[in-house]
C-alpha positions in Angstrom: 17.3 27.0 25.0 21.0 27.1 27.2 23.7 26.3 25.1 27.0 25.1 25.0 29.5 27.7 23.4 33.3 26.5 23.2 35.4 29.7 22.8 38.8 28.9 20.8 41.8 30.8 21.4 42.3 31.6 18.0 45.6 33.6 18.6 46.5 29.5 17.9 45.4 28.8 15.4 46.1 31.5 13.5 49.5 31.0 14.3 49.8 27.2 13.7 48.1 27.5 10.3 51.2 30.0 9.1 53.8 28.0 11.2 52.7 25.1 9.7 53.3 26.5 6.2 55.8 28.6 5.9 59.0 27.4 4.5 62.9 28.1 3.1 65.1 27.5 0.0 68.0 27.9 -0.9 67.7 31.0 -4.1 71.9 30.1 -4.8 74.8 29.7 -3.4 74.7 33.3 -0.7 70.9 33.3 -0.8 68.3 32.0 1.1 64.3 33.2 0.9 61.5 32.0 3.0 58.3 31.5 1.5 54.6 30.9 2.6 51.0 30.4 1.0 47.9 32.0 2.0 45.9 29.3 1.2 47.4 26.0 2.5 47.3 28.9 5.6 43.6 28.6 5.4 43.0 25.9 5.2 45.1 24.2 7.6 43.5 26.4 10.3 39.7 25.9 8.9 40.2 22.1 9.0 42.0 22.4 12.6 38.4 24.2 13.5 36.0 21.2 11.5 38.5 18.7 13.2 37.6 20.7 16.9 33.5 21.1 16.3 33.1 17.8 14.7 35.1 16.5 18.0 32.5 18.7 20.5 29.3 17.7 17.8 28.6 21.7 18.0 28.0 24.5 15.9 28.0 27.0 18.1 31.5 28.4 19.4 33.4 32.0 18.8 37.3 32.5 18.2 38.9 35.8 20.3 41.6 37.1 19.1 44.2 39.7 20.2 43.9 42.8 18.8 46.0 46.5 19.1 50.1 46.7 20.5 52.0 44.3 21.6 50.9 43.5 25.3 47.1 45.7 25.5 46.5 46.9 28.6 49.5 45.6 30.7 52.2 47.5 28.4 50.4 50.6 28.3 48.5 50.6 32.1 50.8 48.1 34.2 53.9 47.9 33.1 55.1 49.4 30.1 58.1 46.5 29.1 55.5 43.6 29.5 56.5 41.5 26.5 59.2 43.3 25.5 61.4 40.7 24.6 59.5 39.8 21.8 59.0 43.5 20.0 61.9 42.5 18.0 60.4 39.4 17.1 59.3 38.4 13.7 55.6 37.1 12.7 55.3 34.5 10.8 54.1 35.7 6.8 50.4 35.3 5.8 50.1 36.1 9.4 48.3 39.5 9.0 46.0 38.4 5.4 45.2 35.3 7.5 44.3 37.1 10.5 42.1 39.2 8.3 40.3 35.8 6.6 39.2 34.5 9.9 38.1 37.8 11.5 35.8 37.4 7.9 34.6 33.7 8.1 34.4 32.8 11.3 32.5 33.9 14.2 35.3 36.7 16.0 35.3 38.0 18.8 38.1 41.0 20.5 38.5 44.2 21.5 41.4 46.7 21.2 44.1 45.9 24.3 43.2 42.8 25.1 44.1 39.5 24.2 42.9 36.8 22.9 43.3 35.0 26.5 41.1 37.8 28.1 38.5 37.3 25.6 37.8 34.8 26.5 38.2 34.8 30.3 35.9 37.3 29.8 32.7 35.7 27.8 33.4 32.9 29.7 32.5 34.1 33.7 29.9 36.4 32.4 26.7 36.3 34.0 24.2 34.2 31.4 21.8 30.5 31.0 24.5 29.4 28.3 27.8 27.1 29.5 31.1 27.7 27.2 33.9 25.8 27.4 37.6 28.0 26.6 39.4 25.9 24.6 43.9 26.5 25.1 46.6 24.8 25.1 47.5 27.7 27.3 47.6 27.0 30.9 47.1 30.6 32.0 43.6 29.4 31.6 43.8 27.2 34.7 43.1 30.9 36.3 39.5 31.1 34.7 37.0 29.9 36.9 34.7 27.1 34.4 35.5 24.7 32.2 39.0 23.8 29.6 39.6 21.9 26.9 43.5 21.8 26.2 43.4 19.0 24.1 44.1 16.7 25.1 42.5 17.1 28.7 39.1 18.0 30.2 39.3 20.8 32.9 36.7 21.8 35.2 38.7 25.2 37.4 36.1 26.0 40.1 36.6 29.2 41.9 39.3 28.4 44.5 42.0 26.3 41.4 41.6 29.4 39.7 42.2 32.1 42.7 44.7 29.9 43.5 46.7 29.6 40.1 46.5 33.3 39.6 48.5 34.0 42.7 50.4 31.7 42.2 51.4 32.3 38.8 52.0 35.7 40.6 54.8 34.4 41.9 56.8 31.4 40.1 56.0 34.6 37.0 55.9 33.6 33.5 59.3 35.0 31.1 57.3 33.7 27.9 54.9 36.7 28.7 56.7 38.7 30.2 56.6 39.5 34.0 59.4 37.8 36.1 56.8 37.2 39.7 58.9 37.4 43.1 63.1 36.6 42.6 63.3 33.9 44.6 60.1 31.5 44.1 59.8 29.1 42.3 57.0 26.4 41.6 58.3 24.8 44.8 57.9 27.1 47.0 55.4 28.3 45.9 52.6 26.2 46.3 53.9 25.4 49.9 53.5 29.0 50.8 49.2 28.6 49.0 48.5 25.7 49.4 47.2 26.0 52.9 45.3 29.1 51.5 43.3 28.1 48.6 39.6 29.5 49.2 40.6 31.6 51.7 41.6 34.7 49.3 42.5 37.4 52.0 45.0 35.0 53.4 46.9 34.0 50.1 47.8 37.5 49.7 49.5 37.7 52.5 51.1 35.5 51.7 52.2 36.4 48.6 52.4 40.1 49.9 54.7 38.0 52.3 57.4 36.9 50.1 57.6 39.4 47.9 58.5 41.7 51.2 61.4 38.9 51.8 62.6 39.2 48.6 63.7 43.0 49.1 60.5 44.6 47.1 56.8 45.9 48.4 53.7 45.4 48.0 53.4 48.0 45.2 55.8 45.2 43.2 53.8 42.3 44.3 50.6 44.0 43.1 52.2 44.8 39.9 52.9 41.2 39.4 49.4 40.0 39.6 47.6 42.9 37.9 50.4 41.1 34.6 49.4 37.8 36.2 45.1 38.1 35.9 43.9 36.9 32.9 41.0 39.0 32.9 36.7 37.7 34.0 33.8 39.2 33.4 33.9 41.3 36.8 37.6 42.8 35.8 35.7 44.1 32.3 33.3 47.6 31.7 31.4 46.0 29.6 30.3 49.6 28.9 33.1 51.5 28.5 35.1 49.3 27.1 37.5 49.8 30.2 39.5 47.4 32.3 39.1 47.5 35.9 42.5 46.4 37.3 42.9 44.3 39.6 43.2 44.7 43.3 42.9 41.8 46.2 
Protein backbone atom coordinates (compact mmCIF):
# COMPACT_ATOMS: atom_id res chain seq x y z
CA UNK A 1 0.00 0.00 0.00
CA UNK A 2 1.46 3.40 -0.99
CA UNK A 3 2.69 5.55 1.87
CA UNK A 4 3.39 9.23 2.46
CA UNK A 5 7.01 9.56 3.57
CA UNK A 6 8.48 12.69 5.15
CA UNK A 7 11.95 13.57 3.87
CA UNK A 8 13.34 15.70 6.67
CA UNK A 9 16.36 18.00 6.37
CA UNK A 10 18.44 16.48 9.16
CA UNK A 11 21.14 19.14 8.82
CA UNK A 12 18.73 21.84 9.92
CA UNK A 13 17.69 19.90 13.01
CA UNK A 14 21.30 19.04 13.79
CA UNK A 15 22.45 22.66 13.70
CA UNK A 16 19.34 23.85 15.54
CA UNK A 17 19.83 21.31 18.34
CA UNK A 18 23.47 22.27 18.82
CA UNK A 19 22.82 26.00 18.71
CA UNK A 20 19.92 25.82 21.16
CA UNK A 21 22.07 24.55 24.03
CA UNK A 22 25.38 26.30 23.38
CA UNK A 23 26.17 28.82 26.10
CA UNK A 24 29.02 31.07 27.16
CA UNK A 25 30.32 31.92 30.61
CA UNK A 26 32.86 34.26 32.15
CA UNK A 27 35.69 32.12 33.51
CA UNK A 28 37.52 35.00 35.18
CA UNK A 29 38.26 38.66 34.47
CA UNK A 30 40.11 37.80 31.27
CA UNK A 31 38.74 34.49 30.00
CA UNK A 32 35.42 33.33 28.65
CA UNK A 33 34.36 29.80 27.74
CA UNK A 34 31.73 28.29 25.48
CA UNK A 35 30.10 25.07 26.63
CA UNK A 36 27.32 22.72 25.65
CA UNK A 37 25.51 19.56 26.77
CA UNK A 38 24.99 16.63 24.41
CA UNK A 39 22.01 15.29 26.38
CA UNK A 40 20.20 18.62 26.12
CA UNK A 41 21.07 18.90 22.43
CA UNK A 42 19.63 15.43 21.80
CA UNK A 43 16.46 16.32 23.67
CA UNK A 44 15.96 19.35 21.41
CA UNK A 45 16.37 17.28 18.24
CA UNK A 46 14.30 14.33 19.46
CA UNK A 47 11.52 16.62 20.67
CA UNK A 48 11.44 18.54 17.40
CA UNK A 49 11.21 15.36 15.32
CA UNK A 50 8.45 13.93 17.52
CA UNK A 51 6.49 17.18 17.21
CA UNK A 52 6.86 17.10 13.43
CA UNK A 53 5.71 13.48 13.17
CA UNK A 54 2.71 14.26 15.37
CA UNK A 55 1.82 17.20 13.13
CA UNK A 56 1.67 14.92 10.10
CA UNK A 57 0.33 11.97 12.10
CA UNK A 58 2.87 9.58 10.59
CA UNK A 59 5.74 7.28 11.51
CA UNK A 60 7.09 7.08 7.95
CA UNK A 61 10.07 9.39 7.64
CA UNK A 62 13.72 9.68 6.67
CA UNK A 63 16.29 12.18 7.90
CA UNK A 64 18.85 13.28 5.31
CA UNK A 65 22.34 14.42 6.27
CA UNK A 66 25.30 15.95 4.47
CA UNK A 67 28.28 13.63 4.30
CA UNK A 68 31.90 14.02 3.29
CA UNK A 69 34.08 17.07 2.75
CA UNK A 70 32.39 20.50 2.89
CA UNK A 71 31.06 21.47 -0.54
CA UNK A 72 30.88 17.85 -1.68
CA UNK A 73 30.69 17.10 -5.38
CA UNK A 74 30.16 20.78 -6.29
CA UNK A 75 33.58 21.67 -4.93
CA UNK A 76 35.23 18.55 -6.38
CA UNK A 77 33.65 18.53 -9.85
CA UNK A 78 32.34 22.03 -10.55
CA UNK A 79 34.15 24.80 -8.66
CA UNK A 80 37.04 24.35 -6.19
CA UNK A 81 36.13 27.68 -4.52
CA UNK A 82 32.57 26.56 -3.69
CA UNK A 83 31.76 27.34 -0.04
CA UNK A 84 35.34 28.47 0.60
CA UNK A 85 33.91 31.22 2.80
CA UNK A 86 32.78 28.56 5.28
CA UNK A 87 36.02 26.61 5.58
CA UNK A 88 37.16 28.43 8.73
CA UNK A 89 33.71 28.58 10.33
CA UNK A 90 33.48 26.78 13.65
CA UNK A 91 31.02 23.92 13.95
CA UNK A 92 28.78 24.29 17.01
CA UNK A 93 29.76 22.23 20.04
CA UNK A 94 28.39 18.67 20.13
CA UNK A 95 27.97 18.76 16.34
CA UNK A 96 29.82 15.56 15.45
CA UNK A 97 28.64 13.61 18.49
CA UNK A 98 25.03 14.63 17.89
CA UNK A 99 25.27 13.73 14.21
CA UNK A 100 26.46 10.21 15.05
CA UNK A 101 23.66 9.79 17.58
CA UNK A 102 21.12 10.88 14.97
CA UNK A 103 22.50 8.27 12.57
CA UNK A 104 22.17 5.60 15.26
CA UNK A 105 18.70 6.53 16.51
CA UNK A 106 16.84 7.77 13.42
CA UNK A 107 16.30 6.34 9.92
CA UNK A 108 18.91 8.42 8.10
CA UNK A 109 20.09 8.54 4.49
CA UNK A 110 23.35 10.05 3.29
CA UNK A 111 25.86 9.52 0.52
CA UNK A 112 29.47 10.64 0.52
CA UNK A 113 29.91 13.90 -1.37
CA UNK A 114 26.24 14.89 -1.25
CA UNK A 115 24.55 17.51 0.87
CA UNK A 116 21.30 16.81 2.72
CA UNK A 117 19.41 18.87 0.11
CA UNK A 118 20.63 16.61 -2.68
CA UNK A 119 19.62 13.45 -0.84
CA UNK A 120 16.13 14.89 -0.30
CA UNK A 121 15.91 15.84 -3.98
CA UNK A 122 16.97 12.39 -5.17
CA UNK A 123 14.63 10.50 -2.85
CA UNK A 124 11.72 12.85 -3.53
CA UNK A 125 11.89 12.40 -7.30
CA UNK A 126 12.74 8.69 -7.31
CA UNK A 127 9.99 6.83 -9.22
CA UNK A 128 7.73 4.65 -7.11
CA UNK A 129 4.28 4.31 -5.57
CA UNK A 130 5.00 6.24 -2.36
CA UNK A 131 4.25 9.93 -1.99
CA UNK A 132 6.98 12.11 -0.45
CA UNK A 133 6.94 15.43 1.34
CA UNK A 134 10.18 17.38 1.72
CA UNK A 135 10.43 19.10 5.10
CA UNK A 136 12.90 21.97 4.89
CA UNK A 137 13.09 25.73 5.39
CA UNK A 138 15.69 26.04 2.61
CA UNK A 139 14.37 28.13 -0.29
CA UNK A 140 16.50 26.08 -2.69
CA UNK A 141 14.14 23.13 -2.27
CA UNK A 142 11.69 24.94 -4.54
CA UNK A 143 13.97 23.71 -7.34
CA UNK A 144 12.66 20.18 -6.69
CA UNK A 145 9.30 19.20 -8.19
CA UNK A 146 6.95 17.75 -5.59
CA UNK A 147 5.50 18.51 -2.19
CA UNK A 148 7.37 20.83 0.16
CA UNK A 149 6.61 21.82 3.75
CA UNK A 150 8.57 24.84 5.00
CA UNK A 151 7.29 24.73 8.55
CA UNK A 152 4.62 27.33 8.01
CA UNK A 153 3.54 26.83 4.44
CA UNK A 154 2.85 23.95 2.08
CA UNK A 155 3.99 24.11 -1.55
CA UNK A 156 3.09 21.79 -4.40
CA UNK A 157 5.95 22.54 -6.79
CA UNK A 158 5.37 21.58 -10.41
CA UNK A 159 8.23 20.49 -12.65
CA UNK A 160 7.76 23.70 -14.64
CA UNK A 161 8.10 25.79 -11.47
CA UNK A 162 11.10 23.80 -10.29
CA UNK A 163 12.93 24.24 -13.60
CA UNK A 164 12.15 27.95 -13.56
CA UNK A 165 13.42 28.41 -10.02
CA UNK A 166 16.62 26.48 -10.77
CA UNK A 167 17.52 28.89 -13.56
CA UNK A 168 16.34 31.86 -11.51
CA UNK A 169 18.83 30.81 -8.83
CA UNK A 170 21.47 30.40 -11.53
CA UNK A 171 21.03 34.06 -12.43
CA UNK A 172 20.76 35.62 -8.97
CA UNK A 173 23.25 33.31 -7.22
CA UNK A 174 23.41 32.55 -3.52
CA UNK A 175 26.30 34.05 -1.57
CA UNK A 176 25.43 31.95 1.49
CA UNK A 177 26.13 28.84 -0.60
CA UNK A 178 29.17 30.29 -2.32
CA UNK A 179 28.12 31.00 -5.90
CA UNK A 180 27.61 34.46 -7.38
CA UNK A 181 25.22 34.00 -10.29
CA UNK A 182 25.28 36.47 -13.17
CA UNK A 183 26.87 39.87 -12.49
CA UNK A 184 24.33 42.68 -12.55
CA UNK A 185 21.30 40.38 -12.37
CA UNK A 186 19.12 40.55 -9.27
CA UNK A 187 15.68 39.15 -8.48
CA UNK A 188 13.73 41.71 -10.54
CA UNK A 189 15.86 41.35 -13.65
CA UNK A 190 15.98 37.55 -13.37
CA UNK A 191 12.19 37.40 -13.17
CA UNK A 192 11.90 39.68 -16.21
CA UNK A 193 14.34 37.54 -18.21
CA UNK A 194 12.66 34.22 -17.46
CA UNK A 195 8.96 34.85 -16.81
CA UNK A 196 7.90 34.75 -20.47
CA UNK A 197 9.52 31.33 -20.98
CA UNK A 198 8.09 29.25 -18.13
CA UNK A 199 7.54 25.71 -19.36
CA UNK A 200 10.07 26.22 -22.16
CA UNK A 201 13.42 25.13 -20.67
CA UNK A 202 15.37 25.56 -23.90
CA UNK A 203 14.26 29.18 -24.25
CA UNK A 204 14.94 29.85 -20.56
CA UNK A 205 18.48 28.55 -21.00
CA UNK A 206 18.99 30.84 -24.01
CA UNK A 207 17.91 33.77 -21.82
CA UNK A 208 20.35 32.70 -19.09
CA UNK A 209 23.22 32.21 -21.52
CA UNK A 210 22.53 35.57 -23.18
CA UNK A 211 22.55 37.34 -19.80
CA UNK A 212 25.96 35.88 -18.93
CA UNK A 213 27.36 36.80 -22.32
CA UNK A 214 26.01 40.36 -21.96
CA UNK A 215 27.93 40.54 -18.67
CA UNK A 216 31.17 39.65 -20.47
CA UNK A 217 31.15 35.97 -19.48
CA UNK A 218 30.65 32.75 -21.43
CA UNK A 219 28.16 29.91 -21.71
CA UNK A 220 30.65 27.78 -19.74
CA UNK A 221 30.39 30.30 -16.89
CA UNK A 222 26.60 30.07 -17.03
CA UNK A 223 26.75 26.28 -16.97
CA UNK A 224 29.06 26.31 -13.96
CA UNK A 225 26.63 28.50 -12.01
CA UNK A 226 23.69 26.32 -13.08
CA UNK A 227 25.45 23.20 -11.80
CA UNK A 228 26.20 24.90 -8.49
CA UNK A 229 22.55 25.94 -8.18
CA UNK A 230 21.18 22.54 -9.12
CA UNK A 231 19.78 20.49 -6.24
CA UNK A 232 20.02 16.91 -7.47
CA UNK A 233 17.00 14.98 -8.70
CA UNK A 234 16.76 11.27 -9.43
CA UNK A 235 17.68 11.96 -13.06
CA UNK A 236 20.96 13.57 -11.90
CA UNK A 237 22.07 10.50 -9.93
CA UNK A 238 23.59 7.19 -11.03
CA UNK A 239 22.19 4.93 -8.32
CA UNK A 240 24.38 1.94 -9.25
CA UNK A 241 27.68 3.80 -9.28
CA UNK A 242 26.64 6.31 -6.57
CA UNK A 243 27.84 9.09 -8.85
CA UNK A 244 26.47 12.49 -9.84
CA UNK A 245 25.48 13.10 -13.45
CA UNK A 246 26.23 16.80 -13.90
CA UNK A 247 23.30 18.79 -15.25
CA UNK A 248 23.38 19.74 -18.94
CA UNK A 249 20.75 21.97 -20.64
